[in-house]
TIDREN-195889 format. One line per field, with one value per residue (C-alpha): residue number from 1; residue in one letter; x, y, z. Coordinates in steps of 0.25 Angstrom, whole numbers, plus 5000, padded with zeros to 4 digits. Example, Ala and Ser with C-alpha at 12.3 -4.5 7.8 and 13.67 -1.06 7.14 Angstrom:
nr <- [1	2]
rest <- [A	S]
c1 <- [5049	5055]
c2 <- [4982	4996]
c3 <- [5031	5029]
This chain:
nr <- [1	2	3	4	5	6	7	8	9	10	11	12	13	14	15	16	17	18	19	20	21	22	23	24	25	26	27	28	29	30	31	32	33	34	35	36	37	38	39	40	41	42	43	44	45	46	47	48	49	50	51	52	53	54	55	56	57	58	59	60	61	62	63	64	65	66	67	68	69	70	71	72	73	74	75	76	77	78	79	80	81	82	83	84	85	86	87	88	89	90	91	92	93	94	95	96	97	98	99	100	101	102	103	104	105	106	107	108	109	110	111	112	113	114	115	116	117	118	119	120	121	122	123	124	125	126	127	128	129	130	131	132	133	134	135	136	137	138	139	140	141	142	143	144	145	146	147	148	149	150	151	152	153	154	155	156	157	158	159	160	161	162	163	164	165	166	167	168	169	170	171	172	173	174]
rest <- [M	Y	V	K	T	K	D	N	K	L	V	I	Y	P	Y	S	V	G	L	F	R	R	D	N	P	L	T	S	F	P	K	T	I	T	D	D	T	L	S	S	Y	G	V	Y	P	V	V	R	A	P	R	P	D	V	D	M	R	T	T	L	V	K	P	I	E	P	V	L	I	D	G	V	W	I	Q	D	W	T	L	E	D	K	T	P	D	A	I	V	R	S	G	A	H	L	A	Q	M	A	T	Q	A	I	T	K	K	L	D	A	V	A	V	E	A	G	Y	D	S	L	I	S	V	L	S	Y	N	N	S	T	N	E	V	F	R	Q	D	A	E	A	F	S	I	W	R	D	K	C	W	T	Y	F	I	E	E	Q	S	K	L	T	T	G	E	L	T	V	N	D	I	T	A	N	L	P	V	K]
c1 <- [4916	4922	4925	4937	4932	4939	4929	4918	4923	4925	4941	4942	4930	4930	4937	4938	4944	4956	4959	4959	4967	4977	4976	4978	4990	4995	4981	4976	4963	4954	4952	4938	4937	4923	4916	4920	4934	4934	4925	4935	4946	4935	4931	4915	4908	4900	4886	4882	4868	4861	4864	4851	4846	4845	4845	4860	4860	4856	4862	4876	4877	4889	4894	4897	4906	4899	4895	4892	4878	4873	4886	4887	4895	4885	4891	4878	4877	4874	4867	4871	4864	4874	4877	4872	4886	4886	4875	4878	4892	4883	4874	4887	4894	4882	4883	4897	4894	4882	4891	4901	4892	4887	4900	4902	4889	4892	4905	4900	4890	4902	4911	4900	4898	4912	4919	4930	4920	4908	4919	4927	4913	4909	4923	4918	4908	4914	4920	4919	4915	4899	4898	4906	4901	4886	4891	4897	4884	4875	4883	4885	4869	4868	4878	4871	4858	4865	4870	4856	4849	4860	4859	4843	4843	4856	4849	4842	4855	4855	4840	4841	4831	4842	4856	4868	4864	4848	4856	4865	4854	4843	4856	4850	4853	4861]
c2 <- [5068	5068	5078	5076	5083	5086	5087	5086	5099	5099	5097	5095	5094	5088	5076	5062	5048	5051	5063	5056	5045	5055	5061	5048	5042	5034	5025	5016	5015	5005	5007	5011	5020	5020	5031	5028	5027	5041	5046	5041	5052	5063	5061	5060	5059	5071	5070	5080	5089	5087	5097	5109	5109	5122	5131	5131	5141	5152	5145	5140	5127	5126	5113	5119	5111	5099	5101	5089	5087	5075	5068	5070	5079	5086	5096	5105	5117	5129	5138	5151	5160	5161	5177	5181	5180	5165	5162	5169	5161	5148	5149	5152	5139	5131	5137	5133	5118	5117	5122	5112	5101	5106	5106	5092	5086	5093	5087	5074	5073	5077	5065	5055	5060	5057	5071	5076	5087	5096	5105	5094	5090	5107	5107	5098	5109	5112	5099	5094	5081	5081	5072	5081	5094	5088	5085	5096	5105	5096	5097	5112	5114	5103	5113	5125	5118	5115	5128	5133	5124	5128	5144	5143	5134	5141	5149	5137	5132	5145	5145	5129	5126	5116	5111	5109	5093	5099	5107	5096	5086	5093	5098	5098	5084	5082]
c3 <- [5014	5027	5039	5047	5061	5074	5087	5079	5071	5056	5052	5038	5028	5017	5022	5015	5020	5010	5019	5031	5026	5022	5036	5044	5036	5047	5048	5041	5037	5030	5015	5020	5032	5040	5045	5060	5056	5051	5061	5072	5066	5065	5051	5047	5036	5028	5026	5014	5017	5003	4995	4993	4983	4978	4966	4963	4954	4964	4977	4981	4989	4996	5006	5020	5031	5037	5050	5062	5065	5074	5071	5056	5047	5037	5026	5023	5012	5012	5001	4996	4985	4973	4969	4957	4952	4955	4948	4936	4938	4940	4927	4918	4924	4922	4906	4906	4910	4900	4888	4893	4894	4881	4874	4879	4873	4860	4860	4864	4853	4843	4848	4847	4832	4830	4830	4841	4847	4841	4837	4828	4822	4819	4814	4802	4797	4784	4781	4769	4775	4772	4785	4796	4792	4793	4807	4809	4805	4813	4825	4823	4823	4836	4843	4840	4846	4858	4860	4858	4867	4877	4876	4875	4888	4897	4905	4911	4916	4926	4929	4934	4923	4917	4920	4911	4911	4904	4895	4889	4889	4882	4871	4858	4851	4840]
C-alpha cells in the first residue's frame, strides 16, 4: 500500500502501483517499479503499525490516515469503546457466523455420505428403504446433538472464551 503525496503532504491514500500507472499513461515503466522510482513521483510505501491486541468484542479498532514520521509513512490505529448496542450486534454477528459454519459442516458430512445435503438425507426419514431411513435417523440425532452443543456454548462466543472455529471443531462427531 502506498500514499501519493505533494510537498510531503498526503494527497491520496490508499494508493497503488496500478493507480500510479493509470495516473501516468504516457510514461513507460518497467514491469516492476522500484520504490525509488515511485518516490521520485511523490509515491511512498506505507508501513502499517501492528494492530493493537485488544478485546475485539468491546473495542473498535480503526485505521487512521498515514502520517510521515522520520521520513517513513506510518499508518496507525485508533481505539474506540463499542456502544452496548454495537456489542450486542457483534455477538449476534458471531452467532450468525457460527450458525453458517455449523450448517456448512452438517452439509459437508452429508455430502461425504453420498447425499446432496443434510436436508436431502433427512428427507429419507420415512423411506421404505431401511438403509436410507437409518441414515436419516442417524443424521437427525447427530444434527440435534450439534445444535444442542451450539446452544449450550453460544454465550462463550460473546465472552471470547470460544471462537467460531472452536465451536465447529468441537461439534459432536457423527
